[in-house]
C-alpha positions, 0 to 999 in steps of 0.5 A: 185607284179602284174604289172600295166596294162592299160585300154582302155582310158589309165587308169592306173592301179595297183592291190591290193596285197593283198583282203579284200574280207574276211572281208565281210559277204555277207550274212548280208550287210548293205548298204553303210559300206563295200567297194571292193579292188579296187578306180579310182581316177583323178586329176584336176589342171591347166584347166585339167584332169589329167591322171586317175589310179585305184588303191587299195582302201584306205586311202589318206591325205589332209590338214586341208584347203581343200577347200570343208570342208569349202565350200562344192565343192563336188557333187557325183552320185549312182548307181548300178551293177547287177550280172548276171551270172558268166559271165556277170555283168549288169551296170543300165543306166549308160549314163543317172546317167553320163549325171546327175554327168555332170549337177550336176557338171556344177552347182557347178561350176566343170569341167565336165567329159568324157562319155569315161573314166567313162565307163572305169573306171566303167567296170575297177572296176567290173573285176578286183572287180567281187568277190565282187558283191553279187549274192542273190537276192535283193543285188547289188554292189553300184557304187559312183562317187564323184567328190571335191574341193582340191585346199588347200585354204580358199576363197571364190570361186571355187576351182581350184582344184579337184579329182574324185573319183570311189569307189564300195561296196557290199548292201543289202536293203537300208531301214531296212524295205525292200521292205514294206511300210514306214510311212512319216512325213511333216516337217512344220520348215524345206524344202528341197531346192529352186527354182534357188537353188541346189535341182535339182543336187546331191550335198552335201549339200543338204544331210546334211541339210536333215538329222535334220529334218529326225531324228525329222522324226524319233524320232517321228517315222516315216520313213522319211519326205515328202518335201513340196516347200517351198515358200508355203508349199503347193505343194510336192516335194520330200520323204527323197532322194527319188522322188514321185509317185502317182497312183490316179484313172488311171493316175500316178502323180508325182511333175514335175521336178522344179528346186528343184526337183532332175530329178531322173533316177529310177523317169525316168524309172518308168515313162517310164514303165506307159506309156508303161504299158497304163497308164497316165502320169502326171508330173506336181504340186501336192498339199497335199490338192489334195492327200487328198480330193483323198484319202477321195473319194476313187480314191488314189490307191497306193503311192511310192518313187523311187530312186537308193538305194531302187529302189522301196519304198511303202508309207503306210502312211503320216501324216501333222498337225494332219491329216494322209492318211493311205494306207495299210502298210503291203504289196506294192500295186501292181502298185508299185509292178510290177514297181519293179519287172520289173526294178530289172527283168531287172537290173539282166538280168532276162527279155528282155530289150527292153529300152536299160538301162542296160550296160552288163559289161563282166566278 
């Protein structure tokens, strides 16, 4: 049995005795189905976080009374690491992800965590499981930090105990379409979030509530739902689980962060690139009516989503109340392609990172 190792921030590391990597077909990766050998874990009780540990990935016991099952007090992040060469792996924007993680914690009444432990946990996991990081272009190691209420208590109040874990997964493309245009439809009956609610944080219930309308959209032949504001059902907010962008004339327009929209890390990257390239950028309300009008007068050039899982997802069609906007359904637009190429080139270390977005880890 291997001896325990102590990391730089006193994370106890208990390496697995036998790797499961032989179970993975790296030529046919399905998103989020296989998980690396190790996971991070830390517990909160008595008003403090206790000693962190990295141990073999595996199951754990909870009781039926575990608080999160009943009241949904849970937050998570989604981020990625990329194979650069045999000596280096790049984690993409870990500080920004951790900032958002703590923002989600504050909104959901969950104790915040330190960046020092977070980044040490990520670096240690990557070094332990570096062979799990796929090497092909378009693949990556998906990183899922999450915290859930773990007190055994049936009471509608914040838990006194929490479990903090980080698991990793080798992944390929998120959408079956890959980097090809997707089709969207609006939903009159359902909304994703309301201002003052939890739409601007990554909490589990936001996603569970979106599954039924997403299922209905797929049954109608669409890839995802184009979410509208809850109050007027007029202004565009997000697409599926991604932020959305419109290139109208020489201006990139994306919905402003109004309290119901998730502050996407890739969204920030797209906006920074657009400004770097000299485009006008507007973060503001944008109505469906405006988008349809731009399509009719020929000024609507591109629509695309942005998010960690897919990076950039071009939109080829939008349906709303029997009316449609149809762009190129065979290939992405030039600007979406440029954003995708630039971000992925930075992630994989193929291009200079002028923005300081990647955190290299020596393996």
